[in-house]
C-alpha positions as CSV (number, residue, x, y, z in Angstrom):
1,M,-12.4,-29.3,2.1
2,D,-14.4,-26.1,1.8
3,K,-13.0,-23.4,-0.5
4,R,-12.2,-19.9,0.4
5,K,-15.5,-17.3,-1.0
6,I,-14.3,-14.2,-2.6
7,F,-17.1,-12.0,-3.0
8,I,-17.1,-9.8,-5.9
9,S,-19.2,-5.9,-5.7
10,A,-19.8,-4.1,-8.8
11,H,-21.6,-1.2,-10.2
12,P,-23.9,-2.8,-13.0
13,T,-22.2,-0.5,-15.6
14,D,-18.6,-1.8,-14.8
15,R,-19.5,-5.4,-14.8
16,Y,-19.0,-5.6,-18.9
17,L,-15.5,-4.7,-18.6
18,Y,-14.6,-6.3,-14.8
19,L,-16.9,-8.9,-13.3
20,E,-15.8,-11.7,-15.6
21,P,-12.0,-11.0,-15.7
22,T,-12.0,-10.8,-12.1
23,V,-13.9,-14.0,-11.3
24,N,-11.8,-15.9,-13.9
25,A,-8.8,-14.8,-12.0
26,I,-10.0,-16.0,-8.5
27,N,-11.3,-18.8,-9.7
28,A,-7.8,-19.6,-11.0
29,I,-6.4,-19.9,-7.5
30,D,-6.6,-23.2,-5.7
31,G,-8.8,-23.4,-2.7
32,C,-10.7,-19.9,-4.0
33,F,-13.9,-19.3,-5.3
34,A,-15.4,-15.8,-6.5
35,I,-18.9,-15.6,-6.1
36,Y,-21.2,-12.4,-7.2
37,N,-25.1,-11.7,-7.6
38,P,-26.0,-12.6,-10.5
39,V,-28.9,-9.9,-11.4
40,P,-27.4,-6.4,-11.6
41,N,-29.1,-4.2,-9.0
42,D,-31.9,-5.8,-7.3
43,K,-32.0,-5.6,-3.8
44,G,-29.1,-7.6,-3.7
45,P,-28.4,-10.9,-1.3
46,T,-27.2,-10.9,1.9
47,I,-23.6,-12.2,1.4
48,P,-22.5,-15.3,3.1
49,D,-21.5,-15.6,6.8
50,D,-18.0,-17.6,5.4
51,V,-17.3,-14.7,3.0
52,D,-13.3,-14.6,3.2
53,T,-12.8,-11.2,1.2
54,F,-15.0,-8.8,-0.2
55,V,-13.5,-7.1,-3.9
56,I,-14.9,-3.8,-4.5
57,I,-14.7,-3.0,-8.4
58,A,-14.1,0.9,-7.5
59,S,-15.1,3.7,-9.2
60,I,-17.5,6.8,-8.6
61,K,-20.2,5.2,-9.9
62,Y,-20.2,2.3,-7.4
63,F,-20.3,5.1,-4.1
64,V,-22.2,7.6,-5.5
65,W,-24.6,6.2,-7.9
66,A,-27.5,4.3,-6.3
67,N,-26.9,0.2,-6.7
68,S,-27.2,-2.5,-4.6
69,G,-23.5,-3.0,-4.8
70,Y,-23.0,-0.5,-2.7
71,I,-26.4,0.2,-0.8
72,S,-26.8,-3.6,0.0
73,E,-23.3,-5.7,-0.5
74,F,-20.8,-2.9,0.7
75,F,-22.4,-3.0,4.1
76,A,-23.5,-6.3,4.7
77,A,-19.2,-7.3,4.4
78,V,-18.8,-3.8,6.9
79,R,-21.2,-5.9,9.7
80,N,-19.8,-9.2,9.1
81,G,-16.1,-7.6,9.6
82,V,-15.3,-8.9,5.9
83,K,-12.0,-7.9,4.9
84,V,-12.3,-5.4,2.0
85,I,-10.3,-4.9,-1.0
86,P,-11.0,-1.7,-3.5
87,L,-9.9,-3.3,-7.1
88,L,-9.6,0.8,-8.5
89,V,-10.5,0.4,-12.2
90,E,-11.1,4.6,-12.6
91,S,-7.8,7.6,-12.1
92,G,-8.5,11.0,-10.4
93,Q,-8.0,12.1,-6.9
94,N,-12.2,12.1,-6.8
95,V,-12.1,8.0,-6.3
96,I,-9.3,7.6,-4.3
97,D,-10.9,10.5,-1.5
98,L,-14.4,8.4,-2.4
99,V,-12.4,4.7,-1.7
100,N,-10.8,6.4,1.4
101,M,-14.5,7.5,3.1
102,R,-15.8,4.7,2.6
103,C,-13.7,2.2,3.2
104,G,-11.8,3.3,6.1
105,K,-8.2,4.1,4.4
106,V,-7.4,0.9,3.2
107,Q,-4.5,0.0,1.2
108,Y,-6.3,-0.5,-2.9
109,I,-4.8,-2.0,-5.8
110,D,-4.6,0.1,-8.9
111,A,-6.0,-1.4,-12.1
112,N,-6.5,1.8,-14.2
113,E,-2.9,1.1,-16.3
114,D,-2.9,-2.8,-16.7
115,L,-5.8,-4.8,-15.1
116,G,-3.8,-7.9,-15.7
117,F,-1.1,-6.7,-13.9
118,A,-3.9,-6.1,-10.7
119,L,-5.4,-9.5,-11.1
120,D,-2.5,-10.7,-10.4
121,T,-1.6,-9.1,-7.4
122,L,-4.9,-9.4,-5.9
123,R,-4.2,-13.3,-7.1
124,A,-0.4,-13.3,-5.3
125,H,-2.5,-11.5,-2.1
126,L,-4.9,-14.2,-1.6
127,I,-2.3,-16.5,-1.9
128,A,0.0,-15.5,0.5
129,K,0.9,-16.3,3.1
130,E,0.9,-13.5,6.3
131,R,4.2,-11.5,6.2
132,I,6.2,-12.1,8.8
133,V,8.3,-9.4,10.1
134,D,10.9,-9.9,13.1
135,E,10.0,-7.1,15.0
136,R,13.4,-7.1,17.3
137,L,15.1,-6.4,14.3
138,P,15.7,-2.3,13.6
139,S,13.7,-0.9,11.0
140,V,14.0,1.6,8.4
141,F,10.9,4.0,7.1
142,I,11.0,5.0,3.4
143,S,9.2,7.9,2.4
144,Y,7.8,8.5,-0.9
145,R,5.8,10.2,-3.5
146,R,3.6,7.3,-5.6
147,A,4.6,9.6,-8.4
148,D,8.4,8.4,-7.4
149,R,7.6,4.6,-7.3
150,S,10.4,3.5,-10.5
151,L,13.2,5.8,-7.9
152,L,11.8,4.3,-4.7
153,H,12.9,0.6,-6.7
154,E,15.8,1.9,-7.6
155,L,16.2,3.3,-4.1
156,V,15.3,-0.2,-2.2
157,N,17.5,-2.6,-4.7
158,T,20.8,-0.2,-3.5
159,V,19.5,-1.1,0.3
160,E,18.7,-4.5,-0.6
161,S,22.6,-4.5,-1.8
162,A,23.8,-3.4,1.6
163,S,25.7,-6.9,3.6
164,D,23.8,-6.3,6.2
165,Y,20.6,-5.8,5.0
166,K,19.3,-9.4,6.3
167,N,19.5,-7.5,9.6
168,V,16.7,-4.6,9.7
169,N,13.6,-4.4,8.3
170,V,13.1,-2.3,5.1
171,W,9.3,-1.1,5.1
172,Y,7.8,1.3,2.6
173,D,4.0,1.0,1.8
174,E,4.0,-0.9,-1.3
175,V,4.5,-4.1,1.6
176,I,1.2,-3.2,3.1
177,S,-1.4,-5.8,2.0
178,P,-4.4,-4.7,0.1
179,G,-7.3,-4.5,2.0
180,E,-5.1,-3.4,5.3
181,N,-5.6,0.0,6.9
182,Y,-2.5,2.0,5.9
183,S,-2.9,5.1,7.9
184,K,-2.6,2.5,11.3
185,S,0.2,0.5,9.1
186,I,2.2,3.6,8.5
187,L,1.6,5.4,11.8
188,K,2.5,2.2,13.4
189,Q,5.9,1.5,11.0
190,L,6.6,5.5,11.8
191,N,6.7,4.7,15.6
192,N,8.9,1.3,15.3
193,C,11.8,2.7,13.2
194,N,15.0,3.7,13.8
195,L,15.9,5.2,10.3
196,F,13.7,7.6,8.3
197,I,14.6,7.5,4.2
198,L,13.3,10.4,2.5
199,L,13.2,9.8,-1.0
200,V,13.8,13.6,-2.2
201,T,12.4,14.7,-5.8
202,P,10.4,17.9,-7.0
203,N,7.2,15.9,-6.5
204,I,7.8,16.2,-2.6
205,L,7.7,20.0,-2.9
206,E,3.7,19.8,-3.9
207,D,1.6,21.3,-1.5
208,K,0.3,20.0,1.3
209,N,1.6,16.1,-0.2
210,Y,1.1,13.0,2.4
211,V,5.1,12.6,2.8
212,W,5.6,16.2,4.1
213,R,1.6,16.4,5.7
214,V,2.0,13.2,7.7
215,E,4.8,10.9,7.1
216,Y,8.0,13.6,7.4
217,K,6.2,15.7,10.0
218,T,5.4,12.4,12.2
219,A,8.8,11.4,12.0
220,K,9.8,14.7,13.2
221,K,7.6,14.8,15.9
222,L,9.0,11.4,17.5
223,R,12.6,12.6,16.8
224,K,13.7,9.9,14.5
225,R,16.8,10.3,12.3
226,I,16.0,11.1,9.3
227,F,18.6,10.6,5.4
228,A,18.0,12.0,2.8
229,V,18.3,11.1,-0.7
230,E,18.0,12.7,-3.9
231,A,16.8,11.0,-6.4
232,E,16.1,14.0,-9.1
233,K,17.3,17.6,-9.1
234,T,14.8,19.7,-6.6
235,D,14.9,23.0,-5.4
236,R,17.5,23.5,-2.3
237,K,16.0,26.9,-1.1
238,K,12.4,25.2,-1.7
239,L,13.4,22.2,0.1
240,F,14.7,23.4,3.4
241,E,11.4,25.8,3.8
242,M,9.1,23.1,3.7
243,Y,11.1,20.2,5.4
244,G,13.9,22.2,7.0
245,N,17.3,21.4,7.9
246,L,18.2,18.0,6.2
247,G,21.6,17.9,7.1
248,H,24.0,16.1,4.3
249,I,21.5,14.7,1.1
250,V,22.9,12.0,-0.7
251,D,22.6,11.1,-4.6
252,I,20.8,8.3,-5.2
253,K,23.4,7.5,-7.1
254,Q,26.1,6.9,-4.4
255,K,25.2,3.6,-3.4
256,G,28.2,3.1,-0.8
257,A,27.2,6.4,1.5
258,I,23.7,4.1,1.4
259,E,24.7,1.0,2.0
260,S,27.0,2.2,4.9
261,V,24.2,4.0,6.5
262,I,22.1,0.8,6.3
263,S,25.1,-1.2,7.7
264,E,24.6,1.5,11.0
265,I,21.7,0.9,11.1
266,S,22.1,-3.4,11.8
267,A,24.6,-2.8,14.0
268,L,21.6,-1.8,16.5
269,H,21.3,-5.2,16.6
270,R,23.4,-8.4,16.2
271,P,21.9,-11.4,16.4
272,E,23.7,-14.2,18.7
273,P,26.4,-16.1,17.0
274,E,25.3,-20.0,16.6
275,V,26.9,-22.5,18.2
């Protein structure tokens, strides 16, 4: 049986640090084979038609400085309709904006703080089967700032401890697959959700942040039920100025109140009893 071909594209100056570990991580997966242009910055090969996934070692240099990776390999992958996964190796909003602009707002893997963990995430994605969601179940959308990821996990743990957790779909952006268009995924989930949970911290008060600008405003426009959970003390006056009346705001430590709301949402659908 032929192996899946995973093409790796990088700017020549990024190869020294990132190419070999990425190749090794992919080749360690049973059934996968990493390929790349062996001669950096030549005109570049036409990538094979049977390439499964196109991994970019994503840096500002890759998208801005002339190199065969972006000019030749990347555009060949786009023409062939190959799934593109950016492996972000530089920090800062500039490189994120470039990834969004060039790749069409796809979910990236952040390799800034821990390359090993990022490569494990890539490997897990390549190994995993497609995530199957039962769309007949009521859905909960959790909105949060990425700076609050640890608090998100605390909230998710509480939600998953609810007795009726298995009777709902719980969605937040970490379940978006690398390479998937996150804007389309978020809009789809907002349209489908029965409950919009807003994770409240001072970070959601920052000017023009994505939670306020896109997720919350869309949820309001769609008239979704909004449930605010405060994880860190947040200026109420500014919060209400930006988000309007959020009703009763629950502290993240009030696990019973959170579990009760999940159970209430789950009651929108009860599976038929087994005969």
